[in-house]
C-alpha positions in Angstrom: -141.3 -9.9 -71.6 -137.4 -9.0 -71.6 -136.5 -10.6 -68.1 -137.7 -12.9 -65.7 -141.0 -12.4 -64.1 -142.5 -14.1 -60.8 -145.8 -16.0 -61.6 -148.7 -16.6 -59.7 -147.8 -20.0 -58.6 -144.3 -19.2 -57.5 -142.7 -20.2 -60.7 -140.5 -18.1 -63.1 -140.9 -17.3 -66.6 -138.6 -15.2 -69.0 -135.7 -15.0 -71.7 -132.6 -16.7 -71.0 -129.6 -17.3 -72.5 -128.4 -20.9 -73.3 -124.5 -21.3 -74.1 -123.0 -23.9 -76.1 -120.0 -24.5 -78.3 -119.9 -25.1 -81.8 -117.8 -27.6 -83.9 -114.9 -25.3 -83.9 -115.0 -25.0 -80.0 -116.2 -21.7 -79.7 -118.9 -20.8 -77.3 -122.1 -19.2 -78.6 -125.4 -18.2 -77.0 -129.2 -18.9 -77.9 -132.0 -17.0 -76.5 -134.8 -19.3 -75.4 -137.7 -18.5 -73.1 -138.0 -20.6 -70.1 -141.2 -21.4 -67.9 -140.7 -22.8 -64.4 -144.3 -24.4 -63.3 -144.0 -26.2 -60.0 -141.2 -28.6 -60.8 -141.3 -28.8 -64.7 -138.6 -26.4 -66.5 -139.8 -25.8 -70.3 -138.0 -24.2 -73.2 -139.5 -22.6 -76.0 -138.1 -20.8 -79.1 -140.7 -18.1 -79.0 -142.7 -16.7 -76.3 -145.9 -18.9 -75.9 -149.2 -17.0 -76.3 -151.0 -19.7 -74.7 -150.2 -22.1 -72.0 -151.0 -25.1 -74.2 -148.4 -24.7 -76.3 -146.1 -27.8 -76.5 -142.4 -26.9 -75.0 -139.4 -27.6 -77.3 -137.5 -29.1 -74.4 -138.7 -30.1 -71.0 -137.1 -31.0 -67.6 -138.3 -31.9 -64.1 -136.4 -30.2 -61.2 -135.8 -32.6 -58.4 -132.6 -32.8 -55.7 -130.5 -34.6 -58.1 -128.6 -31.5 -59.8 -126.8 -28.4 -58.5 -126.7 -24.9 -59.6 -123.6 -22.7 -59.2 -123.4 -19.1 -59.4 -120.5 -18.1 -61.8 -120.8 -14.3 -61.5 -120.7 -12.2 -64.4 -119.0 -12.8 -67.5 -118.1 -11.1 -71.2 -119.0 -13.4 -73.8 -119.1 -12.3 -77.6 -119.0 -8.6 -76.2 -121.9 -9.0 -74.2 -122.2 -9.2 -70.4 -124.1 -12.1 -68.8 -124.8 -12.9 -65.1 -124.1 -16.9 -65.6 -125.3 -19.5 -63.4 -124.5 -23.5 -64.1 -126.8 -26.3 -63.7 -125.0 -29.7 -63.5 -125.4 -33.2 -62.7 -123.7 -33.8 -59.1 -122.7 -37.3 -60.1 -121.5 -36.3 -63.5 -120.3 -32.8 -63.9 -119.6 -32.6 -67.5 -123.2 -33.1 -67.9 -124.3 -29.4 -67.1 -126.4 -26.3 -68.7 -124.6 -23.1 -68.8 -127.6 -20.4 -68.7 -127.2 -16.8 -68.3 -129.3 -13.5 -67.7 -128.8 -10.0 -68.7 -128.7 -8.7 -64.8 -127.8 -10.1 -61.6 -131.5 -9.7 -60.1 -132.7 -11.9 -63.1 -130.3 -14.4 -62.4 -130.9 -14.3 -58.5 -134.4 -14.9 -59.1 -134.3 -17.9 -61.3 -131.7 -19.3 -59.2 -134.1 -18.9 -56.2 -137.1 -20.2 -57.9 -135.2 -23.3 -58.9 -134.0 -23.8 -55.3 -137.8 -23.6 -54.2 -138.8 -25.9 -56.8 -136.1 -28.3 -56.1 -137.4 -28.6 -52.4 -140.9 -29.4 -53.6 -141.9 -33.0 -54.5 -142.2 -33.6 -58.0 -145.4 -34.7 -59.7 -146.2 -38.3 -60.9 -145.6 -37.3 -64.3 -144.3 -40.9 -65.3 -147.6 -42.4 -64.2 -148.7 -42.3 -68.1 -146.8 -44.5 -70.5 -144.0 -42.5 -72.4 -142.5 -43.3 -75.7 -139.3 -44.2 -75.8 -136.5 -41.7 -75.4 -134.0 -40.9 -77.9 -130.9 -38.0 -77.2 -132.0 -34.7 -77.3 -128.6 -33.6 -78.4 -129.2 -35.5 -81.6 -132.5 -34.0 -82.3 -134.8 -36.5 -81.1 -138.4 -36.3 -80.3 -139.8 -32.8 -79.3 -142.2 -34.3 -76.7 -141.1 -33.4 -73.6 -138.2 -35.3 -72.4 -138.2 -35.7 -68.6 -134.6 -34.7 -67.4 -133.9 -35.0 -63.5 -132.2 -32.0 -62.4 -130.2 -31.7 -59.3 -129.6 -28.8 -57.6 -128.0 -26.5 -54.7 -128.7 -23.7 -52.5 -125.4 -22.6 -54.0 -123.9 -19.8 -52.2 -121.5 -20.0 -49.1 -123.0 -16.7 -48.0 -126.6 -17.3 -48.8 -128.4 -17.8 -45.8 -132.0 -18.6 -44.0 -132.6 -15.4 -42.6 -131.7 -11.8 -43.3 -130.6 -10.8 -39.8 -127.4 -11.8 -37.9 -127.1 -15.1 -36.4 -124.3 -13.9 -34.1 -124.5 -11.7 -31.0 -121.8 -8.9 -31.7 -121.6 -5.3 -30.7 -121.1 -2.9 -33.4 -117.3 -1.8 -34.0 -118.5 1.5 -35.0 -118.8 5.0 -33.3 -120.9 8.2 -34.8 -118.5 10.9 -35.0 -120.0 13.7 -37.6 -122.4 14.3 -40.4 -121.3 15.4 -43.6 -123.4 16.5 -46.6 -126.2 14.5 -45.2 -124.0 11.4 -44.6 -123.2 9.9 -41.2 -119.6 9.2 -40.4 -118.4 6.4 -38.2 -114.9 5.6 -36.8 -113.6 2.4 -35.1 -115.0 2.3 -31.6 -111.7 0.7 -30.1 -109.1 1.4 -32.6 -106.1 0.7 -30.3 -104.0 2.2 -33.2 -100.2 3.3 -32.5 -98.4 5.9 -34.4 -98.5 5.9 -38.2 -101.8 3.6 -38.1 -104.3 4.1 -40.7 -107.7 5.6 -39.7 -110.6 3.3 -40.5 -113.7 5.3 -41.2 -117.1 4.7 -42.8 -119.7 7.0 -44.6 -123.5 6.1 -44.6 -126.2 7.4 -46.6 -129.7 6.7 -48.3 -129.9 6.9 -52.0 -133.2 6.9 -53.9 -132.4 4.1 -56.6 -132.7 0.2 -56.2 -129.7 -1.6 -55.0 -129.2 -3.0 -58.5 -128.5 0.0 -60.3 -126.2 1.2 -57.8 -124.2 -1.8 -57.8 -124.0 -1.4 -61.9 -122.7 2.2 -61.2 -120.3 1.5 -58.5 -118.7 -1.4 -60.5 -118.6 0.9 -64.0 -115.3 2.4 -64.4 -116.0 4.0 -67.8 -117.5 7.7 -68.5 -120.4 7.4 -66.3 -118.0 6.9 -63.3 -117.2 10.8 -63.7 -120.9 11.9 -62.9 -120.6 10.8 -59.2 -116.8 10.1 -58.5 -114.8 13.2 -58.2 -111.7 11.0 -56.8 -111.1 8.9 -59.8 -110.8 10.0 -63.0 -109.4 6.6 -64.9 -109.8 3.1 -64.1 -109.6 -0.3 -66.1 -109.5 -4.0 -65.2 -106.0 -5.7 -64.9 -107.1 -9.1 -64.7 -110.5 -11.3 -64.5 -110.2 -14.0 -62.0 -113.3 -15.3 -62.1 -117.1 -13.8 -62.2 -117.0 -12.5 -58.9 -113.6 -11.2 -58.7 -111.0 -9.1 -60.7 -108.1 -6.8 -60.0 -108.8 -3.1 -60.9 -106.1 -0.1 -61.5 -107.6 3.3 -60.5 -105.9 6.5 -61.1 -107.0 9.5 -58.9 -107.3 13.1 -59.3 -104.9 15.5 -57.5 -107.5 18.2 -56.7 -108.3 16.9 -53.2 -104.7 16.1 -52.3 -102.2 18.4 -50.3 -100.4 20.9 -52.8 -97.3 19.8 -54.3 -97.5 16.3 -54.3 -97.4 13.7 -56.7 -100.8 11.8 -57.9 -102.1 8.8 -56.3 -103.2 5.4 -57.8 -104.5 2.2 -56.5 -104.3 -1.3 -57.7 -107.2 -3.3 -56.1 -108.3 -6.9 -55.9 -112.5 -6.1 -56.1 -114.6 -9.0 -54.8 -118.6 -8.7 -55.1 -121.6 -10.9 -54.1 -125.2 -10.8 -53.9 -127.1 -11.6 -50.8 -130.9 -13.1 -50.7 -132.4 -10.0 -49.3 -131.0 -7.9 -52.5 -127.7 -6.7 -50.9 -124.9 -6.3 -52.7 -121.3 -6.2 -51.1 -118.3 -5.2 -53.0 -114.9 -5.4 -51.4 -111.7 -4.1 -52.1 -108.1 -4.3 -50.7 -104.7 -3.5 -52.4 -102.5 -6.3 -54.0 -99.6 -6.6 -56.4 -99.8 -7.7 -59.8 -97.3 -8.1 -62.4 -99.2 -6.9 -65.2 -99.5 -3.6 -63.4 -96.2 -2.2 -62.0 -95.9 1.0 -60.5 -95.6 4.0 -62.6 -93.2 6.7 -61.7 -95.6 9.4 -62.3 -97.8 8.1 -59.6 -97.6 6.9 -55.7 -99.3 3.7 -55.2 -101.7 4.3 -52.1 -102.7 1.4 -50.2 -106.0 0.5 -49.2 -105.8 -1.7 -46.2 -109.7 -2.5 -46.0 -112.6 -0.9 -48.1 -115.8 -1.5 -50.1 -119.6 -1.1 -50.4 -122.5 -2.5 -48.7 -125.9 -1.6 -50.7 -128.8 -2.7 -48.9 -132.5 -2.3 -50.3 -135.2 -0.6 -48.1 -138.6 0.8 -48.5 -139.5 -2.3 -50.8 -136.4 -1.7 -53.1 -137.4 2.0 -54.1 -134.4 3.4 -51.8 -131.0 1.7 -50.9 -129.0 2.2 -47.6 -125.1 2.6 -48.8 -122.4 2.0 -46.5 -118.9 2.9 -47.9 -115.9 1.9 -45.7 -111.9 3.0 -46.2 -108.7 2.7 -44.4 -106.1 4.1 -46.8 -102.5 4.5 -46.4 -101.8 7.7 -48.5 -98.1 7.0 -48.7 -97.0 10.6 -47.5 -94.7 11.2 -44.5 -96.4 14.5 -43.9 -99.7 12.7 -43.4 -98.2 10.5 -40.2 -97.1 13.9 -38.7 -100.5 15.3 -39.1 -103.3 12.9 -38.5 -105.9 14.9 -39.3 -104.9 15.6 -42.7 -105.1 11.8 -43.6 -108.3 11.8 -41.6 -109.7 14.5 -43.7 -108.5 12.8 -47.2 -110.3 9.7 -46.2 -113.7 11.7 -45.6 -113.5 13.4 -48.6 -113.5 10.2 -50.4 -116.4 8.9 -48.4 -118.5 11.8 -49.5 -118.8 10.3 -52.9 -121.7 8.6 -51.4 -123.3 12.2 -51.6 -122.5 12.5 -55.3 -124.1 9.4 -56.0 -127.4 10.3 -54.0 -127.4 13.6 -55.8 -126.8 12.0 -59.4 -129.7 9.5 -58.9 -131.9 12.4 -57.6 -131.3 14.7 -60.4 -131.5 12.0 -63.1 -134.0 9.3 -62.1 -133.2 5.9 -61.9 -134.7 4.7 -65.2 -132.6 6.9 -67.0 -129.3 6.0 -65.0 -130.1 2.6 -65.7 -130.1 2.7 -68.9 -126.9 4.7 -69.3 -125.3 2.3 -66.8 -126.1 -0.3 -69.0 -124.7 1.2 -72.2 -121.6 2.1 -70.1 -120.7 -1.6 -69.3 -121.4 -3.0 -72.9 -125.2 -4.4 -72.2 -127.5 -3.3 -75.2 -131.0 -1.9 -74.2 -133.6 -4.6 -75.3 -136.7 -2.8 -76.5 -139.9 -4.3 -75.5 -141.1 -4.7 -78.9 -138.1 -6.6 -80.2 -138.6 -8.9 -83.3 -137.7 -12.4 -83.8 -135.4 -13.6 -86.4 -133.3 -16.5 -87.2 -129.9 -15.0 -86.8 -127.3 -15.5 -84.3 -125.4 -12.4 -83.3 -121.3 -13.2 -83.3 -118.2 -11.8 -81.8 -117.5 -9.4 -84.8 -121.1 -7.8 -84.7 -122.0 -9.4 -87.7 -125.2 -11.7 -88.5 -124.6 -15.0 -89.7 -125.7 -18.8 -89.0 -124.0 -20.6 -86.4 -123.5 -24.3 -87.2 -123.3 -26.3 -83.8 -122.4 -29.9 -84.7 -121.0 -31.0 -81.3 -121.5 -34.7 -80.5 -120.4 -36.6 -77.5 -121.2 -40.4 -77.9 -120.2 -41.0 -74.5 -122.7 -38.8 -72.9 -125.8 -39.9 -75.2 -128.6 -41.5 -73.3 -129.2 -45.2 -74.6 -132.6 -46.2 -75.8 -135.2 -46.9 -73.3 -133.3 -45.0 -70.4 -135.5 -42.8 -68.6 -132.6 -40.4 -67.6 -131.0 -38.3 -70.5 -128.2 -36.0 -70.4 -128.6 -32.5 -69.3 -126.5 -31.4 -72.3 -129.7 -32.4 -74.2 -131.4 -29.3 -73.9 -128.6 -27.6 -75.8 -130.9 -28.2 -78.7 -128.2 -29.2 -81.3 -131.1 -30.1 -83.9 -132.3 -26.7 -83.9 -128.8 -25.2 -84.3 -130.1 -23.1 -87.2 -132.7 -21.3 -85.1 -131.9 -18.5 -82.4 -133.8 -15.5 -81.1 -131.7 -12.3 -82.6 -130.1 -9.7 -80.4 -130.0 -5.8 -81.3 -127.0 -4.9 -83.1 -124.6 -3.2 -80.6 -121.6 -1.6 -82.5 -120.4 0.1 -79.0 -117.4 -1.9 -77.4 -117.2 -2.8 -73.8 -116.0 -0.2 -71.4 -112.7 -0.6 -69.5 -114.4 -2.5 -66.7 -115.3 -5.2 -69.0 -112.1 -5.6 -71.5 -111.0 -8.7 -69.4 -112.2 -10.8 -72.2 -110.1 -10.0 -75.1 -111.3 -13.0 -77.0 -114.6 -12.9 -78.8 -115.2 -16.7 -78.0 -114.3 -19.4 -75.5 -113.0 -22.8 -76.4 -114.8 -25.6 -75.6 -113.0 -28.1 -73.7 -114.5 -31.3 -75.8 -113.1 -29.7 -79.1 -109.2 -28.4 -78.2 -107.5 -26.1 -80.8 -104.0 -25.8 -81.3 -102.6 -22.7 -79.3 -101.0 -20.2 -80.7 -97.7 -18.8 -79.4 -99.2 -16.0 -77.6 -102.1 -18.1 -76.2 -99.5 -20.4 -74.9 -97.5 -17.7 -73.0 -100.7 -16.5 -71.5 -101.8 -19.9 -70.5 -98.4 -20.6 -68.5 -98.9 -17.0 -67.0 -102.1 -17.7 -65.8 -100.8 -20.7 -64.4 -98.2 -19.1 -62.5 -100.5 -16.8 -61.0 -103.0 -19.2 -60.1 -100.4 -21.2 -58.3 -99.2 -18.1 -56.1 -102.3 -16.3 -55.9 -102.6 -12.3 -55.2 -101.9 -12.3 -51.8 -98.4 -14.3 -50.9 -99.0 -17.3 -48.7 -95.8 -18.8 -47.5 -94.8 -22.2 -49.1 -92.8 -23.6 -46.1 -94.8 -26.0 -44.0 -94.0 -28.7 -41.3 -92.6 -32.1 -42.8 -92.6 -35.0 -40.5 -93.7 -38.5 -40.1 -97.4 -39.3 -40.4 -99.4 -37.5 -38.0 -101.6 -38.5 -35.3 -104.8 -36.9 -36.7 -106.5 -35.0 -34.3 -103.7 -33.2 -32.7 -101.8 -31.5 -35.2 -102.9 -28.1 -34.0 -102.4 -27.2 -30.4 -105.3 -26.2 -27.9 -105.1 -22.8 -25.9 -108.1 -21.8 -23.9 -106.7 -18.2 -23.1 -106.7 -17.7 -27.0 -103.1 -15.7 -26.6 -101.2 -18.5 -28.8 -100.9 -18.3 -32.5 -102.1 -20.9 -34.6 -104.3 -22.5 -32.0 -107.8 -23.3 -31.0 -110.4 -23.7 -28.5 -114.2 -23.9 -28.5 -116.2 -20.8 -28.9 -118.8 -19.5 -26.4 -122.2 -21.0 -27.5 -124.2 -18.1 -26.4 -122.7 -15.9 -29.0 -125.1 -17.7 -31.5 -128.8 -17.4 -32.0 -130.7 -20.6 -32.7 -134.5 -21.5 -33.5 -136.3 -21.3 -30.5 -139.3 -23.3 -29.3 -141.8 -21.0 -30.8 -139.8 -20.2 -33.8 -142.6 -22.1 -36.2 -145.2 -19.3 -35.0 -143.2 -16.3 -34.4 -140.0 -16.9 -36.0 -137.9 -15.9 -33.0 -134.5 -17.0 -32.4 -132.8 -17.2 -28.9 -129.4 -17.6 -27.5 -127.8 -20.9 -27.4 -127.3 -22.5 -24.0 -124.5 -25.2 -24.5 -123.5 -27.6 -27.4 -124.2 -31.3 -27.8 -120.5 -32.5 -28.2 -117.1 -31.8 -27.0 -114.4 -30.5 -29.2 -111.6 -33.0 -28.4 -109.1 -32.0 -31.4 -108.4 -30.1 -34.5 -106.1 -30.4 -37.7 -104.4 -28.0 -39.5 -103.2 -29.9 -42.6 -101.6 -29.2 -45.9 -101.3 -31.4 -49.0 -101.0 -31.7 -52.7 -104.2 -33.5 -53.1 -107.7 -33.6 -51.0 -107.3 -35.6 -47.7 -110.6 -37.3 -47.3 -111.8 -39.7 -44.7 -109.4 -38.8 -41.9 -111.3 -40.6 -39.3 -110.6 -43.8 -41.0 -106.6 -43.8 -40.6 -105.1 -46.1 -38.0 -103.2 -43.1 -36.1 -106.3 -40.9 -35.9 -108.0 -40.0 -32.6 -111.2 -41.7 -33.8 -109.4 -45.1 -34.2 -107.6 -45.1 -31.0 -111.0 -44.6 -29.2 -112.5 -47.5 -31.3 -109.6 -49.8 -30.5 -110.1 -49.3 -26.7 -113.7 -50.6 -27.1 -115.3 -47.5 -25.8 -118.9 -45.9 -26.5 -117.9 -42.6 -27.9 -119.1 -41.4 -31.1 -117.3 -38.7 -33.6 -118.6 -36.2 -35.7 -115.7 -34.9 -37.6 -116.0 -31.9 -40.0 -113.1 -31.7 -42.5 -113.1 -28.4 -44.4 -111.1 -28.4 -47.5 -109.9 -25.4 -49.0 -109.2 -24.6 -52.3 -105.9 -23.7 -53.9 -102.3 -24.8 -54.5 -101.6 -26.4 -52.2 -104.7 -27.9 -50.5 -105.1 -26.8 -47.0 -107.6 -28.7 -44.6 -109.0 -27.6 -41.2 -110.5 -30.6 -39.5 -112.6 -30.4 -36.3 -113.0 -33.6 -34.1 -116.4 -33.6 -32.0 -117.0 -36.4 -29.4 -119.9 -37.5 -27.3 -120.1 -40.0 -24.8 -124.1 -40.5 -24.6 -125.9 -43.2 -26.7 -126.4 -41.2 -30.3 -130.2 -42.4 -29.9 -130.4 -40.2 -27.1 -130.8 -37.2 -29.7 -133.4 -37.6 -32.0 -132.6 -35.0 -34.4 -128.7 -36.0 -34.4 -129.7 -39.6 -34.7 -131.8 -39.0 -37.8 -128.9 -37.0 -39.5 -126.3 -39.7 -39.0 -128.7 -42.5 -39.9 -130.3 -40.3 -42.9 -129.7 -40.2 -46.4 -127.5 -37.6 -48.2 -130.3 -35.6 -49.3 -131.8 -35.2 -45.8 -128.0 -34.3 -44.4 -127.8 -31.7 -46.9 -131.2 -30.1 -46.2 -130.3 -29.7 -42.6 -126.4 -29.3 -42.0 -125.9 -25.8 -41.1 -123.1 -23.2 -40.3 -122.8 -20.1 -38.2 -119.7 -18.2 -39.3 -118.1 -15.4 -37.2 -115.0 -13.6 -37.7 -114.5 -11.9 -34.2 -111.2 -10.4 -34.8 -110.3 -9.2 -38.5 -110.4 -6.7 -41.1 -113.8 -5.2 -42.2 -113.2 -6.7 -45.5 -112.9 -10.2 -44.2 -115.8 -9.6 -41.8 -118.1 -8.5 -44.5 -117.1 -11.4 -46.9 -117.5 -14.2 -44.3 -120.9 -12.8 -42.6 -122.4 -13.7 -39.5 -125.8 -15.8 -41.0 -126.6 -19.2 -40.6 -126.1 -21.0 -44.0 -127.3 -24.5 -45.1 -123.9 -25.5 -45.9 -124.6 -29.2 -47.0 -126.6 -27.3 -50.0 -124.1 -24.6 -50.5 -121.0 -26.8 -51.2 -120.2 -30.3 -52.3 -120.2 -32.4 -49.1 -119.1 -36.2 -48.8 -120.6 -38.0 -45.8 -118.6 -41.2 -44.4 -120.2 -43.1 -42.1 -117.7 -45.3 -39.9 -118.2 -47.5 -37.1 -118.1 -45.0 -34.5 -118.3 -41.7 -36.3 -119.7 -39.5 -39.0 -117.2 -37.3 -41.2 -118.3 -34.6 -43.2 -115.6 -33.9 -46.3 -116.5 -30.4 -47.2 -115.1 -29.3 -50.7 -115.0 -25.5 -50.3 -113.8 -24.9 -54.0 -117.1 -26.8 -55.3 -118.5 -23.0 -55.3 -117.1 -19.9 -57.1 -118.6 -17.7 -54.4 -116.8 -19.6 -51.7 -113.8 -19.7 -53.5 -113.6 -16.0 -53.8 -114.2 -15.6 -50.0 -111.4 -18.1 -49.3 -108.8 -16.3 -51.3 -109.7 -13.1 -49.6 -109.6 -14.8 -46.2 -106.2 -16.7 -46.8 -104.5 -13.4 -47.3 -105.3 -12.1 -43.8 -105.3 -15.6 -42.3 -102.4 -14.5 -39.7 -104.5 -11.7 -38.4 -107.9 -13.5 -38.1 -109.9 -15.1 -35.0 -112.3 -17.3 -36.8 -115.2 -18.9 -35.0 -118.0 -21.2 -36.0 -120.9 -23.0 -34.6 -122.6 -26.2 -36.3 -126.0 -27.4 -36.2 -128.8 -29.3 -37.5 -131.9 -27.3 -38.4 -135.0 -28.1 -36.9 -137.9 -27.7 -39.0 -140.8 -29.2 -36.9 -142.0 -28.7 -33.5 -140.7 -31.8 -32.2 -137.1 -30.5 -33.4 -137.1 -27.5 -31.5 -135.2 -26.0 -30.1 -132.2 -26.4 -32.0 -129.0 -27.5 -30.0 -125.2 -26.7 -31.5 -123.5 -29.8 -32.3 -120.4 -27.8 -31.1 -118.5 -24.6 -31.7 -115.0 -23.7 -32.6 -112.5 -20.9 -32.3 -109.2 -20.8 -34.6 -107.0 -18.3 -33.4 -104.3 -16.6 -36.0 -103.9 -19.8 -38.2 -100.3 -19.7 -40.4 -100.1 -21.4 -43.4 -96.4 -22.0 -42.9 -97.4 -23.9 -39.6 -99.9 -26.3 -41.2 -98.7 -30.2 -41.0 -97.6 -31.5 -44.5 -99.0 -34.8 -45.2 -96.9 -36.9 -47.4 -98.3 -38.6 -50.2 
């Protein structure tokens, strides 16, 4: 069994890659067979032929560990889809696991999520021997490690349908090569504005196969993409984002003009239903200046949405484009620009015909070879060699020891790093020899190894320069954000952003219409029906838009906050404060202050949430996001689905005398960071709407009631209040 397979009891089993560091500080991988049964995750050196075989390592999955989706990475010239399991209280205590495909990684993540929600069996009822550190080669009997877990994605949601009532912005205008073509229903464009169009077609292939095809920039792309003849990855940002450069054919452009190229930021994610979203927009990057032989076209908004249908056998592919071709003649002839965009959208038809003629199985195999993933035969033999970055087979010695992390004798909890199996450092499942180099779309990893943070090496001059350049890019980002901010005395927290009910003023706030959002109705447990929200439980009385060099926690406790002013007056008001902390340099915070005057005990669900523990809060707190005004790229990145925000991101709950504050660290998720980086570039042109609620799971808790709503109009980073340190 090469990949993960769902078992009858709802668990998972299959081969995964366990990543660790050797004593030289380089990252190496070991192939292990994992079995997840109920709450027990077991690791084997070889695939067990019977269920009674004792595992090499075991761990119990409960609510004390989180899982972070790291996307795709190139390690030792092989491509993996990585997810990290780590201890929420000690993030150095973690495991880095990888699968050979995004579908396998998603299945494992989902199964771990389901296991974490279950009550673990009473495995400690019988006496256990004293524990020793697994990292030091201790007992091979099962060593029960408590895992903690996070539902992990900013975008993952509890339902596959939209939780926002919104009219479609698209209007069909024709059909080309079996594709439906759409344009903006109400473009409101002026002279020289860019036409926005979308093509939709059905492809006879799985969404994963189509995803790999669309992401590949190598030779296989020429089999369906008649617009791009060459592409490469300029910079790798993280597992979900990179910068790519595309050079285009000149055949479909008007006669006598220079060829075009594009420099794009590419972001991707996978949703729970198997839908893949690939978003593209033009950026500037110092590593890829403009070539005098090309005119650089500007992709204002674009990308793909690949949704599986017919039990995954087919997929609906949506391709959206809004391109400025940088040709003055096209401004005088809008139909010419429109025809060029339609020509590019017709690539979906070519993609459909490629899969139809070759068959999905053959296509997937070719795609895997194209991006550098070796095909693993079903009857692969096992030996004791580990494949290294130079494609030679040799033993890898991993003597990494961190004494401070080693558990002491007699303790019930051991380090997650104990599953790294340092005692078995000379054993690994071999990989088939792969002499092929990675294609251009995977050349972001120029080194064959990754240095361990626990064993720093002296940097070479070239490496030092590269790190300094990376720090500069990290500081500035790829979408320029003004560094100017308001600097005055300590603010009156809760009043730094102005209120505007007309939504005409930039950088202002108002309450959103509750009827836009769908919530669980009174019969949801029997028919899964959602209904329009009628109103909200609390009133939005203030919003902060802050900028700081550090995270600004517990705003409600500050003496000049709106919360403390009401507390000093001796009123009965209760505040629910949501502090959304955005990653970057500098750090931005959007804090929403909701207030109610009725006793907290009058609302059963809210009272339980405020007085409950963090595990209960994480399993109930929901966000419904909505971009009511903005580009297609941003709308697709944010989505319109309810998500359990308390389990998607790290949240610090602070209970005060008259308030509960939620400090939400958006930077704790790789997927969330990618979304924020994209949104910040368009911030001035967005109207962001949100609704917050507590999920109802029992009949007594239904129908749900919104805690509150918010609309943020055209936020300006330069107008964020600068908090003095």
